[in-house]
C-alpha positions as CSV (number, residue, x, y, z in Angstrom):
1,M,104.0,-34.7,-76.5
2,Y,107.0,-36.3,-74.5
3,I,105.6,-38.9,-71.5
4,N,108.9,-39.7,-69.7
5,N,108.7,-42.8,-67.1
6,N,108.2,-40.9,-63.9
7,I,104.9,-42.1,-63.9
8,Q,105.3,-42.6,-59.7
9,S,106.4,-39.3,-59.0
10,I,103.3,-37.8,-61.0
11,A,101.1,-40.1,-59.1
12,G,102.6,-39.1,-55.7
13,A,102.4,-35.6,-56.5
14,Y,98.3,-35.7,-57.0
15,A,98.3,-38.5,-54.0
16,M,99.8,-35.5,-51.6
17,N,97.6,-32.6,-53.8
18,K,94.3,-34.7,-52.3
19,T,95.3,-35.7,-49.0
20,A,96.5,-32.1,-48.3
21,P,94.2,-30.0,-45.9
22,A,92.5,-27.2,-47.8
23,K,94.3,-24.1,-46.2
24,R,92.1,-21.2,-45.4
25,S,93.4,-17.8,-44.5
26,N,92.3,-14.4,-43.7
27,E,95.3,-12.8,-45.1
28,A,93.4,-10.3,-47.5
29,G,91.9,-8.6,-44.1
30,M,88.5,-10.1,-44.5
31,A,86.5,-9.7,-41.6
32,S,85.2,-12.9,-39.7
33,F,81.5,-12.9,-40.1
34,R,78.9,-15.2,-38.2
35,D,76.0,-17.2,-40.3
36,E,72.4,-16.0,-39.0
37,V,69.1,-17.1,-39.8
38,H,66.4,-14.6,-38.8
39,L,62.8,-16.5,-39.4
40,S,59.7,-14.3,-40.2
41,S,56.7,-14.4,-37.9
42,E,55.1,-16.2,-40.4
43,A,57.5,-18.8,-39.9
44,Q,57.7,-18.8,-36.2
45,T,53.7,-19.2,-36.1
46,F,54.5,-22.4,-38.5
47,R,57.3,-23.7,-36.4
48,S,55.2,-23.6,-32.6
49,M,52.0,-24.9,-35.3
50,L,54.3,-27.5,-36.5
51,Q,55.8,-28.6,-32.8
52,D,51.9,-28.7,-31.7
53,L,51.1,-31.0,-34.7
54,K,54.1,-33.3,-33.3
55,G,53.0,-33.6,-30.1
56,M,49.5,-34.5,-31.0
57,D,48.6,-38.2,-30.8
58,D,48.8,-40.0,-34.3
59,V,45.4,-41.7,-33.5
60,R,41.7,-40.2,-33.1
61,Q,40.7,-42.6,-30.6
62,D,37.2,-41.0,-30.0
63,K,36.7,-41.6,-33.5
64,V,38.4,-45.4,-33.8
65,D,35.5,-46.2,-30.4
66,F,33.0,-44.4,-32.5
67,Y,32.6,-46.2,-35.8
68,T,34.3,-49.5,-34.0
69,A,30.8,-49.5,-31.8
70,A,28.3,-48.9,-34.9
71,I,30.3,-51.5,-37.2
72,E,29.5,-53.9,-33.9
73,S,25.8,-53.4,-33.7
74,G,25.0,-53.0,-37.0
75,N,24.1,-49.5,-37.2
76,Y,27.1,-48.3,-40.0
77,D,26.0,-48.8,-43.1
78,V,27.5,-47.0,-46.2
79,S,26.5,-47.5,-49.8
80,A,28.8,-48.6,-52.6
81,A,27.5,-45.4,-54.5
82,N,28.4,-42.8,-51.9
83,I,32.0,-44.6,-51.2
84,A,32.3,-44.9,-55.0
85,S,31.0,-40.5,-55.3
86,R,33.6,-39.9,-52.4
87,M,36.2,-41.3,-54.1
88,L,35.6,-39.6,-57.4
89,T,35.4,-36.5,-55.7
90,N,38.6,-36.8,-54.1
91,R,40.2,-37.6,-56.6
92,F,39.3,-35.3,-59.5
């Protein structure tokens, strides 16, 4: 293999190739098409449900108020066995 001292011109050719914008042409006679998306009726229903959910509050204040009042009045009593049972049921 023969390497000459013309490294700058080779590097310049690579740099020009990288910075040159990509040429796109319609010379092959290809028709121009637009991208389109068609959503199924299920997807449209899901989209409307998702928008409804996004519009809802993150906190159910009625539940928060109920449990806050129950805890403050001393009427909220849950056994450790019930908590452990629910944790295991939800986990496994």
